[in-house]
C-alpha positions in Angstrom: -16.9 -16.6 2.1 -13.9 -13.6 2.4 -14.3 -12.1 -1.1 -16.5 -9.1 -1.7 -17.8 -9.5 -5.6 -18.2 -5.3 -6.0 -21.7 -5.6 -8.5 -22.3 -2.2 -8.9 -19.3 -0.5 -10.4 -16.2 1.5 -8.6 -14.0 3.3 -11.0 -10.7 4.4 -10.2 -12.3 8.1 -11.3 -8.5 10.0 -10.1 -4.8 8.7 -8.8 -1.3 11.4 -7.8 1.4 10.7 -5.9 4.1 12.1 -3.8 7.9 10.3 -3.5 10.8 11.1 -1.6 14.2 12.3 -3.1 16.2 8.4 -2.7 12.7 7.3 -4.1 12.5 9.3 -6.9 16.2 8.0 -8.1 15.1 3.7 -8.5 14.1 2.4 -11.3 9.9 4.0 -11.2 11.0 7.2 -10.2 9.8 8.6 -13.9 6.6 7.6 -12.9 5.9 9.5 -9.9 3.3 12.2 -10.3 5.6 14.4 -7.7 8.9 14.0 -5.8 10.9 16.2 -4.0 15.3 16.6 -3.5 14.4 17.7 0.2 12.8 14.5 2.2 11.9 17.3 4.5 9.4 18.7 1.4 9.9 23.1 3.3 8.7 21.6 6.4 10.5 22.1 9.9 10.4 18.3 10.9 10.5 14.6 9.6 6.3 14.6 10.6 5.6 17.5 9.4 7.4 17.0 5.9 5.4 13.4 5.5 2.5 15.5 6.5 2.9 17.8 3.3 4.1 14.6 1.0 -0.3 13.4 2.2 -1.5 16.2 1.2 0.4 16.8 -2.0 -0.8 13.3 -2.7 -4.3 13.6 -2.1 -4.8 16.9 -3.5 -4.1 16.2 -6.8 -5.9 13.5 -7.0 -9.4 15.0 -6.1 -8.0 17.9 -8.6 -7.7 15.3 -11.6 -10.8 13.8 -10.1 -12.7 17.1 -11.1 -14.9 15.8 -8.4 -15.4 19.6 -5.7 -13.4 19.1 -2.4 -17.2 19.8 -0.7 -18.9 17.0 -2.9 -15.8 14.0 -2.1 -18.2 11.2 0.0 -15.3 10.5 2.6 -12.2 9.4 2.7 -9.5 7.0 4.0 -6.6 6.5 5.3 -3.3 6.3 7.4 0.2 5.9 8.0 2.6 4.4 10.6 3.0 7.7 12.9 1.2 7.0 16.5 -3.0 7.9 16.3 -1.6 8.5 12.0 -1.9 11.8 12.2 -0.4 12.2 9.4 -2.9 11.7 7.5 -5.7 13.6 9.4 -3.8 16.2 10.5 -3.8 16.7 5.9 -7.4 16.6 6.3 -8.0 19.1 9.1 -9.6 21.7 7.1 -10.4 19.7 4.1 -14.2 19.2 5.6 -14.4 15.6 3.9 -16.3 13.1 6.3 -12.7 10.9 7.7 -12.3 6.8 8.8 -8.9 6.6 10.3 -7.5 2.8 9.4 -4.1 1.2 10.4 -3.1 -2.0 8.4 0.6 -0.8 8.5 1.5 -1.5 4.8 -1.6 -3.0 4.0 -3.5 0.6 4.9 -3.7 0.8 1.5 -4.8 -2.3 0.1 -7.3 -1.5 3.4 -8.8 1.9 2.3 -9.7 1.1 -1.3 -11.2 -2.8 -0.1 -13.7 0.0 2.6 -13.7 2.8 -0.1 -15.0 0.5 -3.2 -17.5 -1.3 -0.2 -19.3 2.0 0.6 -19.4 4.0 -2.8 -20.3 0.5 -4.6 -23.9 -0.3 -2.0 -24.2 3.0 -2.7 -23.3 4.9 1.0 -21.1 7.3 -0.7 -20.5 8.8 -4.1 -16.8 9.1 -4.5 -14.3 7.8 -1.7 -10.9 9.5 -1.7 -8.2 6.0 -0.6 -4.3 7.3 0.7 -2.1 6.0 2.4 2.0 7.4 3.0 5.0 6.2 5.5 8.4 8.5 5.9 11.7 6.6 6.6 13.0 9.1 9.1 9.9 10.1 10.8 9.6 5.8 11.0 12.8 5.5 12.3 12.6 7.9 14.6 9.2 5.2 16.1 9.9 2.0 15.5 13.6 1.2 16.0 16.6 4.1 16.1 16.9 8.4 16.2 18.8 8.6 12.4 22.0 10.2 14.9 22.5 6.6 16.1 23.8 5.0 14.0 21.9 2.1 14.0 23.2 -1.4 11.9 20.4 -3.1 9.1 20.6 -6.5 8.9 20.3 -8.0 5.7 15.9 -8.8 6.3 15.3 -5.8 7.5 13.2 -3.0 4.4 13.5 0.3 3.8 10.8 2.2 4.1 9.3 4.6 1.9 9.2 8.3 2.1 6.2 7.7 -0.6 2.3 8.3 -0.6 -0.3 7.5 -2.7 -4.0 8.2 -3.1 -7.3 7.8 -5.4 -10.5 8.4 -5.8 -13.7 5.8 -6.0 -16.1 6.7 -7.8 -19.8 5.3 -9.5 -19.0 6.7 -12.8 -15.6 8.4 -15.0 -13.0 6.0 -14.9 -11.6 3.7 -16.8 -10.2 1.0 -14.4 -12.9 -0.5 -11.8 -12.7 -2.2 -9.0 -14.2 -5.1 -9.6 -13.3 -7.3 -5.8 -12.0 -7.7 -2.7 -10.7 -10.0 -0.5 -10.9 -9.4 3.7 -7.5 -10.8 4.8 -7.6 -12.8 8.2 -4.3 -12.3 10.4 -2.1 -15.1 10.4 1.2 -15.7 13.1 4.0 -17.4 12.2 6.1 -17.1 15.1 8.3 -14.3 13.9 9.7 -13.0 16.7 12.6 -10.3 14.9 11.3 -7.1 13.7 13.7 -7.1 11.4 12.5 -9.7 9.4 9.4 -8.4 9.0 8.7 -9.8 4.8 8.7 -13.4 7.0 6.6 -12.9 9.3 3.7 -11.0 6.0 4.5 -14.1 3.4 2.1 -16.4 5.8 -0.7 -13.8 5.3 -0.2 -12.9 1.5 0.1 -16.7 1.9 -3.6 -17.2 2.9 -4.8 -14.3 0.9 -4.4 -15.7 -2.2 -4.9 -19.3 -1.6 -8.4 -19.1 -0.3 -9.1 -16.2 -2.7 -8.7 -18.3 -5.9 -10.2 -21.4 -3.6 -12.9 -18.1 -3.2 -12.7 -17.3 -7.1 -11.6 -21.3 -8.8 -9.3 -19.0 -10.6 -5.5 -19.8 -11.2 -3.1 -16.8 -10.9 -2.5 -17.0 -14.8 -5.6 -15.6 -14.7 -3.8 -12.4 -14.0 -1.3 -10.0 -15.9 0.3 -8.7 -12.3 -0.3 -10.2 -9.1 1.8 -7.7 -5.9 2.4 -7.8 -3.4 3.0 -4.6 -0.8 5.9 -5.1 0.8 7.1 -8.6 1.2 10.8 -7.1 -0.4 12.9 -10.4 -1.4 12.6 -12.8 1.2 9.1 -12.9 2.1 8.0 -12.7 -1.4 10.4 -16.0 -2.0 8.1 -17.8 1.3 5.2 -16.5 -1.0 6.2 -18.3 -4.2 7.2 -21.7 -2.1 4.6 -21.9 -0.3 2.1 -21.4 -3.0 4.4 -23.9 -6.0 3.4 -26.5 -2.7 -0.2 -26.4 -2.9 0.0 -26.4 -7.0 -0.3 -22.8 -7.4 3.0 -21.2 -10.1 2.3 -17.5 -9.0 6.2 -16.8 -10.4 5.3 -16.0 -14.1 2.7 -13.2 -13.5 4.4 -12.2 -9.7 6.0 -9.8 -8.0 6.6 -7.4 -4.7 6.3 -3.2 -4.4 8.9 -3.5 -2.1 10.8 -4.7 -5.3 10.2 -3.0 -8.0 10.4 0.9 -5.8 14.2 0.5 -5.5 17.4 -1.4 -7.0 20.5 -3.0 -5.9 22.9 -0.2 -5.4 20.6 2.1 -3.9 21.6 -0.8 -0.4 18.1 -0.7 0.9 18.9 -4.3 2.4 16.0 -6.8 1.3 13.4 -4.1 -0.3 10.8 -1.9 0.0 8.6 -1.3 3.3 5.9 1.4 4.7 2.4 2.2 4.3 3.3 4.7 1.2 5.3 2.1 -0.4 3.1 -0.1 -2.1 0.7 3.0 -2.1 3.4 4.7 -4.9 3.9 2.0 -6.3 0.2 1.8 -6.9 -1.0 5.0 -8.2 2.5 5.8 -10.1 2.9 2.9 -12.0 0.7 0.1 -11.9 -2.5 2.0 -12.5 -1.9 3.8 -15.6 -0.8 0.9 -16.6 -4.1 -0.3 -16.3 -6.0 3.4 -17.7 -2.7 2.6 -20.6 -3.9 -1.1 -21.3 0.0 -2.5 -20.6 -1.9 -3.7 -18.2 -5.3 -5.4 -18.2 -6.4 -7.7 -15.1 -4.1 -7.7 -12.0 -4.3 -8.8 -8.2 -2.7 -5.3 -5.9 -2.4 -8.1 -2.1 -1.3 -4.9 0.7 0.5 -7.0 3.2 0.9 -5.3 6.9 3.2 -6.3 10.4 0.2 -5.6 13.2 3.3 -4.6 15.6 4.5 -1.7 17.6 7.7 -0.9 19.5 5.7 -1.8 22.7 5.1 -5.4 21.1 8.6 -5.7 19.9 10.5 -4.8 22.9 8.7 -7.1 25.4 8.7 -10.3 23.1 5.9 -10.2 21.4 5.9 -12.1 18.2 4.3 -10.8 15.1 1.4 -10.8 13.1 0.7 -10.4 9.4 -2.7 -9.0 7.7 -3.2 -9.4 3.7 -6.4 -7.4 2.3 -6.3 -7.8 -1.8 -8.4 -5.5 -4.6 -8.8 -7.0 -8.1 -8.3 -4.2 -10.7 -9.3 -4.5 -14.2 -9.0 -2.3 -17.6 -12.1 -1.6 -18.9 
């Protein structure tokens, strides 16, 4: 069984978000805790800007949690840059034990899964979970320099300039992490790195169907099932695949890549990047749970496990999807 049932309570103690200019102008702009009208965030490089962004998010979350920094049990997180330098450099003076993660756009869900496991098992009293991405730093690493002006196909997704951080603890919150599901890697054979939604959709479908089979539940048991980030193309594929299995997701399903931007912002198929689902979760979904506008959700982080090297060598793009169940208490 791939589903974890957390018998010992794990609470979402606090959270925070930080986003760039484009994200602050989207439909969720008013919900984010920290925004910037300068995507450099006062720094001299895009990479330092991303570091500043995730540092702002996690420091704000820790402050809101009321837990002194030296008492944070562990930090778990990652980003899209080589060696996860945005996350690790943001923590290098913190003194917090750190586990660096890479799950592409599934990183936020992966960090919550591992953090909740450490807290529920009693190995840690608290865990700081986080993820970030930056459009400009990701374009430079994965695609082309911005100055090149490359054309983007309609299936391409826009890497969000965004970050989110969550503090988990054994007490003190109004939201519980009740279950998690460890994803498996699935490769549908998509070789187009500009169509990540199609590459990741199979893994989201497999995780959801396996989760519902193991729990005996139906999608109707949840107020919202949200993936992040399949965008328009991947979202449609998941709906079609699940419908073929008799699972009707339509009434309660959405995708973070579709929520973060509107059509007028010209983001092609929708949003992506580690920070997309992290910011939607911490800016919009967790406050909705805290206010009881939502009572029970599935947060499904989807990641395309590719690199520039594998793309240039003609490899297909495997995907993975980790699932977290969050409930208002």
